[in-house]
C-alpha positions in Angstrom: 0.0 0.0 0.0 1.2 3.5 -0.9 1.7 6.1 1.8 -0.6 9.1 1.9 -0.2 12.7 2.8 -2.3 15.7 3.5 -3.3 15.9 -0.2 -3.9 12.2 -0.9 -6.1 9.8 1.1 -7.3 6.2 0.9 -11.1 5.6 0.7 -13.0 2.5 -0.3 -9.8 0.8 -1.5 -8.8 3.7 -3.8 -6.6 6.8 -3.7 -8.3 10.2 -3.9 -7.4 13.8 -3.7 -8.0 14.5 0.0 -11.6 15.7 0.7 -12.7 15.3 -2.9 -14.3 12.6 -5.0 -11.6 12.9 -7.7 -9.4 9.8 -7.9 -5.6 10.0 -7.9 -5.7 8.0 -11.2 -7.6 10.9 -12.8 -5.1 13.5 -11.7 -2.2 11.2 -12.7 -3.4 10.5 -16.2 -4.3 14.1 -16.9 -0.9 15.3 -15.7 0.9 12.6 -17.7 -1.1 13.6 -20.7 0.2 17.1 -20.5 -2.5 18.9 -18.6 -1.3 21.6 -16.3 -2.2 21.8 -12.6 -4.3 24.8 -13.5 -6.2 23.0 -16.2 -6.8 20.0 -13.9 -8.2 22.3 -11.3 -10.4 24.0 -14.0 -11.7 20.6 -15.1 -12.3 19.3 -11.6 -13.1 22.3 -9.3 -14.5 20.0 -6.7 -10.9 19.3 -5.8 -11.2 22.5 -3.8 -8.0 24.3 -4.4 -5.1 24.6 -6.8 -2.8 23.8 -3.9 -4.5 20.4 -3.6 -3.8 19.7 -7.2 -0.1 20.6 -6.8 0.0 18.5 -3.6 -1.4 15.5 -5.5 1.1 16.0 -8.4 3.9 16.2 -5.9 2.7 12.9 -4.4 2.6 11.4 -7.8 6.2 12.5 -8.6 7.5 11.4 -5.2 6.0 7.9 -5.5 6.3 6.9 -9.2 6.6 3.2 -8.8 3.8 3.0 -6.3 1.5 5.1 -8.5 2.3 3.1 -11.6 1.5 -0.1 -9.7 -1.8 1.4 -8.5 -2.8 2.4 -12.0 -2.0 -1.0 -13.4 -4.1 -2.5 -10.6 -7.0 -0.2 -11.4 -6.7 -1.2 -15.1 -6.9 -4.9 -14.0 -9.9 -4.3 -11.9 -11.6 -2.4 -14.7 -10.7 -5.1 -17.2 -8.3 -2.9 -19.3 -5.6 -5.3 -20.5 -3.3 -6.1 -23.3 -0.7 -4.4 -25.4 -3.1 -1.7 -26.6 -3.7 -0.3 -23.1 -1.5 1.9 -21.1 -1.4 2.5 -17.3 -4.0 5.2 -17.6 -6.6 2.9 -19.2 -6.4 4.7 -22.5 -6.0 2.7 -25.6 -2.9 3.3 -27.7 -1.8 2.2 -31.0 0.8 -0.6 -31.2 
């Protein structure tokens, strides 16, 4: 299990931005796909503050192996498998 911090919490077996219904997987995938912290906050204002977005991104960058393992586990649970899926559950060309 990954550690948590003031910006990331565990609920119902998943990792979420603290105090929000937005999953860490959502923030991770948006960030990896080039979305800025500001754009992530604009897309998901229920996160509560830009500082929380930056805190979640810091957590992602400080725990890359754990986050990657979590994303792959989420893909497994959701049934996203095979060479055409990536760790964010998005299909990609081979």
